[in-house]
N, C-alpha and C positions, 0 to 999 in steps of 0.2 A: 356312367357306371364306373369308369376308371377313377374319376374324381372322388366319388363316394367311397369306393373301396380304399383308395389311398389315404384319405383323411381318417377313415375308420381305423385303419391299421396304425396310423400315427398316434391317434388318441389312445389306442390300446397300449402302445409303447410307453406313452407318458404315464399312464396309470400303473404299468408294471414297474416303472422306475421309481415312483414316489416312495413306496415302503422300503426300498433298498438304498436310500440316499446316504446312509452311513457306511456303506460297504465299499468306499473308494479304494482303488488299487491300481497299480501300474500295469498297463495293458497295451498290446500292440495295435488295437483297433480304435483307440480313442486318443486324441481327436481323429475323426475319420478323414477329414480333408477330402471328402467324396461328395460330388454333386454333378448334375448334368452340365458339362462344359469344363470340368476339371481338366486343365491342359496337359499335354504330353510334355515329357522332360523330367528333370531331376529337381526336387524340392528339398532344401535343408531347413529344418525347423528346430527351434528351442521349445521344449515342452515343460509343463508343470503339472505333474500328476497329483491328484488329491490336493488341489491348489494350496501352495504355501508349504508343501511337505517334501516333494521329490522332484528335483529338476532332471531333465533328460535332454538328449540330442537325438533327433530322428531324421533319417533320410528316406525319401520316397521317390520312386521312379515309375513312370508310365510311358508305354510305347506309343499310345494314341490317346486322344481326348476322350474322357468319359462322356456318355455311358458305355461305349464299346471298349474292348480291350482288357488288359490285365495290368494290375499294379503290384509292385513289390516294395516292401519297406523293411528297414532294420534300424535298430538304435540301441542306446544304452541309457540307463537312468539310475539315480541314487536309490539306495536301499538302507534301512536301519543298520547301524553297526559299521558305517563306512564301507559298505559293500556296493557292488554294481550289479545291475540286472540287465540281461540281454533280451532284446525284443526282435522277433522276426515274423513276417507275415506276408501273405499274398492274397489279393482280392480280385474278383471278377465281377463284371456288372453288365447290365443290359438296359435298353430303353423301355419305358412304359408309354412314351409318346407325350405330346403336349396335352395339358388339360384343356377342356373346352372353354372358350370365352376369351375376349381380349385381355391382355395383361396377365394371363394365368401362367404359372410356371411350367417348365418341363419336369418330367418325373422319370426316375430310374429305380431299379432294384440293384442290390449288391449283396455279395456273400464272400466268404473266404475262409482261410484257416491260418493259424499262427501259433507261436509258442512264446512263453515268458520263461527265461532260464535264470534261476538264482540258486538258492539252497535246494529248491525243488523245481520241477518242470511243470508248467501249467499250459495245457493246450486250450485254445479258444476258437469257436466256430460261430461267427456272427451272420445275421441275416437282417437286411435293412432296406429302407426306402429313403429316397432323398428327392427334394423338390427345389429347383433352382431358377433364378431369374437372371437376365442379362440387361443391364442398364448402361447405355453408352454406345460408342462406335467401335470401329475395328482396333484403334490404337489405345484408347483410354476407356475402360469399362469397369463398372462395379458388378460383381456377381454374388449377391447374397443367397444363402440357402438355409433350409431347415429340413430336418428329417429325424429318423430314429432307427435304432436297431436293437434286436435282442441277441444275447450271446450265451451259448451253451459252453461252459468251461469245465475242465476236469484237471485236478491236481494229483500228481504222482506222490508216492512215498507214504510213510506212516502218517495216518490221519488225513490222507488225501480225500477229497470229496468232489462232488459234482454240483455246480451252481447254474442258475439261470438268472441273468441280469438284464435290465432294460436301460437303454441310454437314449436321451434326446440329443441330437446333433445340431449344432448351430455353427455358422461360419460366414466369412466374407472373403472373396478374392478381389484384389484391386489390381487390374491389369494396366500397367503404365505404358507399355509398348509391346509389340508382338513377342519380344523375347524376355520381358521382365514382368513378374507378378508377385505382389506381396500378399501373403495368405494368413488369415486368422481363423482359428478353429476352436471349438469348445465342445465338451461332452458333459451332460448333466444327468444325474441319477446314480445308478449303481457303479459306474466307471467314470468318475469325474476327472476332467483334464482340461488344460488350456494349451494352446500352441500358437506360435508366431513363426512364419517361415518365409522363404524367398525362393521362387522358382528360377533356376539358373538358365542362362542362354544355352541353346542346344548347339 
């Protein structure tokens, strides 16, 4: 039942993201870098929002490995006119349990709240699912993941509006040792972004 519900929700997110593919924007929730097994500690990542357009720098912190616990993130990114945008967010997550069958991924839900601060302030509230695998041993492991989230966002000021976007989340964590992890993340759909990061030793 959990497997059917999870994949149904993910397919719905894909469908929601397709007609919004031209609406790329700089956001705190993409790349999500979230999956079952996302390690505790601090990650520093270089990001490319609406790829090829807006570079950024993002720092993420988790007190415990996902899917339990809270994550906090903050960063800056380019904006048109040689301006900078500030990004701040917090996420919470929980387990959905392993899907049935050998080799199946673990699943989790996540949500949160954050803001994008530039000429105007935009608040965003995502709700998503993520499915992750672990391939390898304790010291060296690959952790690919796939998922998706929907985001309700509201922009302040004159002409401000409310939007609903859909995002497909993809990524891979490469754990080289207990203290070092190289991270790759991408968002496709209404909030396109790429990111490459490194989890620092605790």
